[in-house]
Structures are given as structure tokens and as C-alpha cells.
C-alpha angles and dihedrals in degrees: 000000000000120000121253091255091053089047090060096044115048125210118253096266095049092042089058089048090050091054089052088058088061091050092048089050093051091048091047091240092141099163091056090046091050091050092050091049092051090051090057094043092052087067100026106029092169098052100129099201093051090049089051093050091047088053091049090051092049089050089059088051091057094254093124100157092054090044094057092045093052095046093048088047088052091052089050090056095041110021093166095057114114088200093061093048091045091052092049088052090052090052092051090047091054087054090051090243093136096166093059091041090054091051090052092050091050090050090050090052090055087065097039109021097180102044103138097202094051091047091052093048090048092051091054091053092046094054090043090054091040093239088154098171091050090046091054092048092049092048090048089055091051090050089052093049097041107023094160095061109097094205091060091059092045092050090048090051090054091047092051091047093052093053091047098255095136096165093051091048093051092046091055092050092046089067089069109109117236110243124227093244138022113292128181094225094053091045090055091049090053093049091046091050089051089052089055093049091050093049090050087064098249099126095164090049090050091052092048090049091052092052092048093048100047095102091059099043120109098181096062094166091060089045092053094045092051092046092052091049093050092048090052093049090048089052094238090147103177094050090044090053091053093047094048091045089054089051091049089056087059096045119002092180095064111115095204092054093051091044092052092046091054093045089052087061088053090249128139116283110269096209107022088137131040117312112284095233091054104041134031093233136113136197114270087217089070098056093090097029100113138129092293092061114107092230096049095097089051090050093050092051092049092049093048090048092051093046092052093046098042107028094155095054112108092197092054091049088055092058099081090049089057096050107027126086135187117357092356090057091046091054094046093044091048091055092044095051096044091053092048095048093046092051090046099237110181093189095053094110092048090051093052104033090103086076090068092083088079114071092199092055091046090055091051092048091052092050091050093048095049091048090051093051093047094048095042092050092047101046110353090250136107117251114282091012131105095194113107117227131205118273090247090071090069090051093055092043093054089042090057091045091054091054089046092058091045090056089053092051095249097130094164092065091038091058091043093056097040090051090052091054093046090050089051096046111012095175099065108109096201091064093061091044091054093045089053088053090053090054089050091052089048092054099251101121095164094058090041089057092048091049092051089049088058089054091050092051090058090065113020093177094061110105093192092057089047090052094047092046089052090050092052091048090054093046087056090047096248094138098162092049090048090053091052092050098047092043088069088076101037123101115287116251094023130101105257093230092051091049093049090049091051090050090051090234094181099167089060095047091048094051092046090050092050090048092050089049091055090047091051095243093131097167094060090042091055090049091056094045090049089052089059091052088050090056091054091049088053092048090052090048093048092064088071092079092052094061089077099025096058092049090050094048094037094232089147102154092048090047093055090047089051092053091050091047091051090051088063096035095114090057090067113125094239093052092048090046090054092050090047090051095048094047092046091052092049089051090052092048091048090054092050115091115245115254112242117225113253114240114131093034092058105117091211090064098042097092098039127103122238092257092049090049091052091051092049092048090048090051090051092050091052091049090050091049091052090048091050092049091050091048091050091052091050091048091051090048092052097039095100093050090048091052091053090053096042097086095059096029119133109235087220090072093067117082093356095194095042094239093148091054092049096046099055111141101233109032096180091052089050090050089050090056091058092045089051091052091062097040106132092021100066101052090118097042106094094184092060090048090054091051091046090053092052094048095047093046090053090049090046091238090145099171092053089046089052090051091053091045093052089050091054090048089052092048097044120348091181096055110121092231091050090054093047094047092047090057092042092052095051092046098047103035100046095069091047094045092082090063094053115050095198094049090047092051093049092046092053089052095047102036097089091048092049091049089053093229094308124127099226144014091252090055090048090051093049091050091050091050094050091050093050104048120162092016117123106212097037090051090048091048091051090050092050091048091049091052093046093050094048119009089192088070092062093118091054090048091050090051087057090051091048089054088065089073088064094056109113124240098021090158091086094056108064097147092048092052091049088053090052092052093048092048092053089054099043112022098034101023091219105148096170095051090043089055090050090054090044091056092048093048091049088065092048101042102045096168100041114117089204092064095028107039109202124227111241093252095047128074104164120084113248096243092052091051090051092049091050093049091049092049092048091050091050 
């Protein structure tokens, strides 16, 4: 047996063999590496570094348990070896346990402080974990050890930038030598340096640097965009105008260019809120911007100039519609609509629906549309025009008019006009898609799905139609049908669910999960929500490869943007939706009573004596034990095959029905884990705050519940749920506050704020009600609070609920009216009043399947069938 000293230092022959293990590992020749390691260990079984390398090789062969055992054994024999600690760090890194891996690397550096490879590996973990100070220190060490490597200086510049050391970052980049000719890498370094100067607050310095660097810049569009932005921020209006005008000549549809051009004229921001074609919102700055405004003449000149220079730009043609009012708006809208109808633009309504926030503009649009239809039907011309237009113009005009009435909640007219267009041209796909949308707005999701399926069948090669048809199937809870539809476009030979999981198709998984939740299949819903969380974990993991790639390719600006995006990754709407769904399901499961196992009620045991029952139960236990033993043998037999498949295994294949997720012991504790995972990312998501409040109240974590409540008050103090939870908190916590000194102290401090300056909960409720008149859900919330505070005031609370029926324009609030009906049945237990409301709502919501349940063999609403029969008779 070799001595311990000999075990640490190998003879020449074995040392050469050890080096070959490293080569085999790098070349992925793991079997050869394993064989070489075993040769060394046959003579030196306690050589720590060889044990570690054997473990690393086995880890690559998917024998992870053995690998960890061998590496830890190697550390035991040679605890001062940097190789052993480095290898253990690599194993932890392969398991995505970056914290432990980082600890191992730091330990390895204690024994070899200047090991370049370990320092590089450590720096990757530090930036992955966002240990920015540690990352800068490690990169500084690498610069000191290898000062001639350009990438080390670039990485140090990024590290200094991320910790806010702008001068140090610029100094590192200044060492880059200027090439003789334009190079992409040097151009990116210059633009990145400019980004650092701008973020340091030196706008003038950033502008000067841009002007000095122009001759060496490859991405001239980015250079020009940044220069225009800096000129605007420095209030150099004339130069900014010229720069933005030059950008508009490149792309006249770009919202930011138009916005900057208008701001350079000291005009209101064109797009200070979401893009007009995507959201029905408008800038509050424009509400008082009319002809009396001192800048209106300037605006008119700018608009006319843009319209003459860029007549084909749709975005520029939208500008007058945003600013003009009255007759000016009528004239501009008339020109806009005529052009759109003549060109046959199906998406014209979608592009202009942001105008529908202004009632005066809506009235003008309706007058124009009705005059068009009348004139086109009479003489195939627009009003005040002798020029005849193609018949298709009437189709698109009526199509727009149908969508107009839908937006106003008049579904009867919307269906009337869309049916006219379909009868005229039954092969236009957009017509069926829009009709399906009308059914959705009316509350008939099943018929909406069937209508969209008709649209899909008109063009089976259209992926968009396939996707939308799938979506409508899921919204109507036809999960199996949705799977059949979407599988038409998944990869051949693969299971559709596996393929969708591999493609990270989160919208589908989210909709399936929501459908399963509505159907009460909570296990499968949890599986789908968990799949979404898995995708986000993979996205976070995927950034690891970019830490080296971006330095190598010099895409420095994009790399910094990637890091900042990843920092806010968990705030993505799909991630928050998955967490909301999971927490909501656990709350539902917590509220459900546990099912008791059936023993005494089993009819097969009813006529047996106690002794016979014991024999039967013993027999069952033996049978179960044999079955378990057989199952264990089969599992052991298939273990190797399972390990081979594990790497590429779809997580969806385990626990297909989600029974493990459903049957967790403490559902509220499980829900708390998910809420904790998005803490700091869901401060603007009021729905998650509501769920957090419910979970923490049930767990009697009153301070956390108060934190969630205060967040909801900050987000929307008038929200009905906020009002109900505020009252609930004060009612439930005050009695318990005496038991907990800290809770009592906090409650005394916050009580006045939570009461909103009122002396009692009744006064708070009355003030809330008076501030939310003629609003359905706030009125319902106030009535429920009134009843909960004093059950003797039930009649007064019901009068409040009855007043909801007098609120005008209920037809646009289907979901709210459904909530009123359900509350009457559950909260108040008033069946007769609920039936009265049900009858009233039946007349308002003609197409809703909630108020008009459909027979299985009927899809059309009764009133529509009657209207069709009358029209056919006529």
C-alpha cells in the first residue's frame, strides 16, 4: 500500500495517465477517461484528484449519485486539493445549485489563489447569482493576472458598470486600441461606452462622444436614434427636429420618431400612453388641447407638413384623429374611413378603436358610417361623391359598422350587420372571426368556438386561425377538442403535449390550466401551471451561456439589456398568472372538506363479524404487500432505462393527473411558498395581493396580510375587494390583537389609516358607497359589507342590491351581473330576489349561456332563431 504522501503525488507514468483523463473529459470520451481513472486507482485507491475526475466523468454519464460520492471521497483523502473542490463545484453547477458551487470554487481558490480557470468559472456563477461586487473583484483579479487579454478588460468594464462605477468602466474601455478601419467589435464598444456616459448623467458628454465616434460606427441607425434622443433631452429643439425628421424619412410608421418630432415642436407627447392601435387609451394632456390652445396653429402646420411628406404612412394619418375635435375631426375621420374602406382594410376598426374613449367622436363615427351605408346601397357611391366604388366597399363598411355596434354593447345590431355581410360574401374568413368575437362578448362561448371553427375550416393551412380556434375551444372548456385542433400544427411523430412543452407554448398551458380549474380538475390544472414555472426556470438558466458568448461576440449593449430583463423575469405576466392560478387552487382545496375513507359503510363488510373482518383486512394487507414488492422489483429492473431517459424527459410525464400536487399536506403553506417566490415582482399585480391577503389571514399571519392589504389600497383603494378586505381585516384582527403584542401595536398605528379617517366600519362603508354610485360591483360590495357588519340590516342591504337593476347600460357588464346573481344566492340566500334579477338579466343578455342555458342540440340563442325565422318569412 502506498503512503499518504505518495497517494497525493503520482509517479511519472500515472501522472501522464491522469493528464489523459483531462483530455478524454474535454473530448467527451468518457469511457476512455473512466478506464484511465480505474487504472490509477488500482494502484493508488486513495488518490483524491483521480477519484474526483472519475466522479466528474461518471456525472457526465448520468451516474450522479456515484459521482458525488466519489468526489466527496476524493476531498476526504485530499482536502487541500483545488482540483477536488473545483470538480465538486462543477457537479453542483450541473445540478443548478449555484450557491453551493460558488462556495466550492471559493474554497478551491484558498488553495490556489491564481488559478485562471477557477476564477473564470467563479465569475460566471457570480454574475448568474447577481453577486455584482464579487463579480467585479474576480474580474479585477483576472485583469491583474492576464492584462493582455482584451476580453478580461471588457468583462471588467461591464462589472464596474453594473455596480455603478462609471469612471472605472470607461477607463477599462479606453484601453481598447482604435483600429485602422471600421470594425463591428470596436463600434459596439463605442456605443456601449456611450451608454455608460449617458447613464452616468452626463448627457452633453454622451452627445459629444457620439459626434466624435461617428466615423467608426457600424450601426448608424442606433447612433442616429440615440443622438436624436439626447438632443431632445438637452432641449436643443431645432437640431432634434432635424434629426427626428431624418429618422421619419427612414421609417414614417415608427411611434417613437413621431413622438420625438412632436415633442421637439414643444407639442404634447403623441404616444405618452400605450400605442393607440393596441389600447383604447389617450393622453390626458390632449383633453384640453383644442383650437383655443396657443400651440394649436403650430400643431396644425406640423400635421399638414407630415401628411404631405408621408401620405402613405398609416401612423401619420392617425395623427389628426388624435388631436382634432368637432368638424375638424369629422373631416379627418371621413377621409381616413373612405380610404380604408376603398382599400379594403379588414383591421381598420382595430386600428382606430382607441378613438372610442371619446363619446363625441363615437357619435361622429356612427353618423359617418350610417351615411356611407345609405349612400352605397342607394347608388354605390360615397356621400357627396359621383365616383362609383367597387361592391366590396359596402362589405367593409358594414363590417366596420357591426364592430362599432359591438363596441357600444348593442349586440342585436352587431349580429344583424355581420349576418348581412356574411350573406353577401360568405367566403371572407374575417367575418366569421368577428362574429365569434360577438358571441364571446355576449357570453356564449360554445357558439363562439363553433363559429371560429368554421373560420378555421375555410383555410386549414393558417396557423393563426388554428391558434385562435384552439383558444376559443379552451375558453369554452372543450380541452380535448382544443388538443385535437392544435395538434394539427405540432411536429409529426411527437405527442402534441410534449411538443408544446418543448416549444414553451405558455399561452396554451395557461389557458388549459384555467379551463381545468373551471372544470374542477385541479390536479391537471396545477400540472400546467407548474409547466409554466418550469419554462421560466429554464429561461433564467439559459442566460448562463450568454455570459461568455456576449463577451466573445462583443454584443455588450444587448448583454446588459439581457441581464436587466432577467432581473425582472419573474414579473412577466405569464409567470404571475401561473402563481395566481396555483395559489387560487390551493385556496379552493383548503376550503373543501376532506373526504373520509369509507370503512364501516362498505356494503361488503356490513354482514361480517369482527373476526371475519380482521381476516379479510389481513388478507388485503398481504395482497397489497405482494403488489408493492412486485412493483419495487419492476422499478429496480427498469431503473437503468429510466435513468437514460431522465435527461430528456418531459416533466409532464410524471404524475400525469397532478395527484401529488393536489394531495400536499399543508395547502396554505404550499401557497405561501409560491407567493414568497414573487415577492418584489408582484407589487403592481392587485390580484396576487388579494390572494396573498386571503392566504395570510387564514394562516393568521396578520402583519403579512396587512402588508398585502396596504399594497392593494395603494394600487386601487376603490376596488370592491379592497374595500371588503379592509373591513374584514379590522373585524378579524382586532379581537386577536390583544394576544399578540406586536400585532396590537401595529394595528393601533395603522387603524386610523385603514379607516380612512372615519370613526367606524359602518361610516367607512357608507362613505365608500356614496363615492361609488351607479357602479355594480362597488354597490354589491357595500351591500355585502353592510350585511356582514349587522345581519339585522339585511333588508337595507337587499335594497342596495335591488338598486343595481336601475343602473343604466347594464348590457356592457355581463360578468358583474352574474356576480350579483350569485351573491344573492350564496351570500344573502335570497332565491326569490335572485330569480327576479335572473329574469331581468335574461332580457338584457340575450346571448349569455348563463342566463339562457342552451339545450345540448341547440347552439343559437332563441331570440336570434326567432329573428331569423321572421326575416326568412318576410
